[in-house]
C-alpha positions in Angstrom: 0.0 -0.2 0.1 1.4 3.2 -1.1 1.4 5.0 2.3 1.5 8.7 1.9 -1.3 10.9 3.9 -1.7 13.1 1.0 -3.1 10.3 -1.0 -5.5 8.8 1.5 -9.3 9.5 1.1 -10.4 10.5 4.4 -14.3 10.4 3.9 -15.8 7.3 4.9 -18.9 7.8 2.7 -16.6 8.3 -0.4 -14.7 4.9 0.4 -18.0 3.0 0.8 -19.3 4.5 -2.4 -16.0 3.4 -3.9 -16.7 0.0 -3.0 -20.3 0.0 -4.2 -19.3 1.2 -7.5 -16.3 -1.2 -8.1 -17.8 -4.5 -6.3 -15.6 -6.8 -8.5 -12.8 -7.5 -5.9 -9.4 -9.4 -6.0 -9.3 -11.7 -3.1 -6.1 -13.5 -2.0 -5.1 -15.4 1.0 -2.9 -18.4 1.6 -3.1 -22.0 3.1 -1.1 -22.9 6.2 1.7 -23.9 4.2 2.1 -20.3 2.8 0.9 -21.2 -0.6 -0.9 -18.2 -1.9 -4.4 -18.4 -3.7 -6.5 -15.5 -5.4 -10.0 -15.2 -7.1 -12.0 -12.2 -8.3 -15.6 -11.9 -7.4 -18.4 -9.6 -7.0 -19.2 -8.7 -3.3 -21.8 -7.0 -1.3 -21.1 -4.5 1.1 -23.2 -4.3 4.5 -22.9 -2.0 7.6 -24.2 -3.9 10.9 -23.9 -1.8 14.1 -21.4 0.4 12.8 -19.1 -2.3 11.6 -18.3 -2.9 7.8 -19.0 -6.6 6.2 -18.3 -8.0 2.8 -20.2 -11.1 1.6 -19.5 -13.3 -1.3 -19.5 -16.7 -2.6 -17.1 -19.0 -4.7 -17.1 -22.7 -6.0 -16.6 -25.4 -3.4 -13.7 -27.3 -3.1 -11.4 -24.9 -5.4 -8.1 -24.2 -4.3 -9.1 -20.8 -2.9 -11.8 -22.6 -0.8 -9.7 -24.9 0.7 -7.0 -22.7 1.6 -9.6 -20.5 3.5 -10.7 -23.4 5.4 -7.3 -23.9 6.7 -6.5 -20.3 7.0 -9.2 -17.5 7.1 -7.3 -14.5 6.6 -8.3 -12.8 3.8 -7.4 -9.5 1.8 -9.9 -7.7 -0.5 -8.6 -5.4 -3.2 -11.1 -3.0 -4.6 -9.7 -0.9 -7.6 -11.3 1.4 -9.9 -10.0 3.3 -13.0 -6.1 4.2 -13.5 -4.0 5.9 -15.9 -0.5 7.0 -16.8 0.5 10.4 -15.7 3.2 12.1 -17.9 6.0 14.3 -16.1 5.9 16.5 -19.2 2.6 17.7 -18.1 4.0 19.1 -14.9 5.4 22.8 -14.4 8.7 21.2 -13.6 9.1 18.1 -16.1 12.4 17.0 -14.9 11.3 14.4 -12.5 9.6 10.9 -13.1 6.4 10.2 -14.6 3.8 8.3 -12.5 0.5 6.3 -12.2 -2.8 7.8 -11.0 -5.2 5.4 -9.4 -7.8 4.4 -6.7 -7.7 1.4 -4.5 -9.4 0.3 -1.3 -7.8 -2.8 0.6 -9.9 -4.4 3.5 -8.7 -7.3 5.7 -10.3 -9.7 7.8 -11.2 -13.3 8.7 -13.8 -15.4 6.5 -16.8 -17.0 8.2 -18.6 -19.3 5.9 -22.3 -19.2 5.8 -24.9 -21.7 6.6 -27.3 -23.3 3.6 -29.9 -20.8 4.8 -27.6 -17.8 5.0 -26.4 -18.4 1.6 -30.0 -18.7 0.1 -30.6 -15.1 1.7 -27.3 -13.9 0.4 -27.9 -15.1 -3.2 -31.3 -13.5 -3.3 -29.7 -10.1 -2.2 -26.8 -10.6 -4.8 -29.2 -11.3 -8.0 -31.5 -8.7 -7.0 -28.7 -6.0 -6.6 -27.3 -6.6 -9.9 -30.6 -7.0 -11.7 -31.2 -3.5 -10.3 -34.0 -4.6 -8.2 -36.1 -6.2 -10.8 -38.1 -9.2 -9.1 -39.2 -10.2 -12.6 -35.9 -10.7 -14.0 -35.6 -14.6 -14.8 -32.2 -14.5 -13.3 -33.5 -13.3 -10.0 -32.6 -16.2 -7.3 -36.6 -16.6 -6.7 -37.1 -17.1 -10.5 -34.6 -19.6 -11.0 -35.7 -23.2 -11.8 -35.5 -25.5 -8.9 -33.5 -28.1 -11.4 -30.8 -25.4 -11.7 -30.7 -24.7 -8.1 -30.4 -28.2 -6.6 -27.5 -28.7 -8.9 -25.9 -25.1 -8.5 -26.2 -24.5 -4.7 -24.3 -27.5 -3.4 -21.5 -26.5 -5.6 -20.8 -23.1 -4.2 -20.2 -21.8 -0.6 -21.1 -18.3 0.8 -18.9 -16.3 3.0 -18.7 -12.9 5.1 -15.6 -11.0 6.1 -15.7 -8.3 8.8 -13.6 -5.5 7.8 -10.8 -5.6 10.6 -8.6 -3.2 8.7 -9.4 -0.7 5.9 -6.7 1.0 3.9 -6.9 3.2 0.8 -5.0 5.0 -1.9 -6.5 7.8 -3.8 -3.6 8.8 -5.9 -4.6 11.8 -8.0 -1.9 14.2 -8.3 -2.5 15.8 -5.0 1.1 16.6 -4.7 1.4 18.8 -7.7 1.0 22.5 -8.1 -2.2 23.9 -9.5 -0.9 24.8 -12.7 0.5 21.2 -13.1 -2.9 19.7 -11.7 -5.1 21.6 -14.1 -2.9 20.6 -17.0 -3.0 16.9 -15.9 -6.8 17.2 -15.9 -6.9 18.8 -19.4 -4.6 15.8 -20.9 -6.5 12.9 -19.3 -9.8 14.7 -20.4 -8.4 14.5 -23.9 -7.5 10.9 -23.7 -11.2 9.6 -22.8 -11.8 6.5 -21.2 -10.3 5.5 -17.6 -8.1 8.7 -18.3 -11.1 10.7 -18.2 -12.6 8.9 -15.1 -9.5 9.9 -13.3 -9.9 13.6 -14.3 -13.3 13.7 -13.4 -12.1 12.5 -9.6 -9.4 15.3 -9.6 -12.0 17.8 -10.7 -14.1 17.0 -7.7 -10.8 17.7 -5.5 -9.9 20.8 -7.1 -11.5 23.3 -4.8 -10.4 21.4 -1.5 -6.8 21.3 -2.5 -6.5 24.8 -3.9 -9.0 27.0 -2.1 -9.5 30.4 -3.8 -7.0 33.0 -2.4 -4.9 30.7 -0.5 -1.2 30.0 -1.8 -0.4 26.5 -2.4 2.2 25.1 -0.2 4.3 22.3 -1.4 6.5 21.7 1.4 4.1 19.3 2.8 4.8 17.0 -0.2 8.5 17.2 0.4 8.7 13.8 2.6 
């Protein structure tokens, strides 16, 4: 984790919104012998009594299922758009180029669901990604029994309480205002992920460069 205070998002709701908008997470862990495992899965975010939980499912008897049965410690990585930022866009281009990105890391222990909990979760999961459409043929309650009888025993549901939450929202916060605005302009020209990063940078412009306040770059020296 790129651990600089000026690249940290401090607003809790912004972090939660980021997870909701980027639910397809990278999940990694290891078995007791240290062999690493990884998978990518959609996750549901829930808050219970002020605590954050992530819920998901994967195939039963896979390498990651077996590893997490041995060692429940897991790391979830949520990522958004990213893009290259050329130092040629800076007021002083005689330094290295970089990469802007946003990422949230959540660490915690897996607790596996009971069959009833898994059914409840699958209802929530399918309804969320079907945009609340209970008439959708892929909403859990509308799936054929024959399909469910085959599918449900093959998957396992889990829940992770967020024990540690870290983030990096690296969006050129350590650049002067002229460089910052030029980076935004260049990224908008490129479109795609670059434009998405530019949009995030625009949201933070006034906070970084309040009108009438001289920019102080000394806080970025370390």
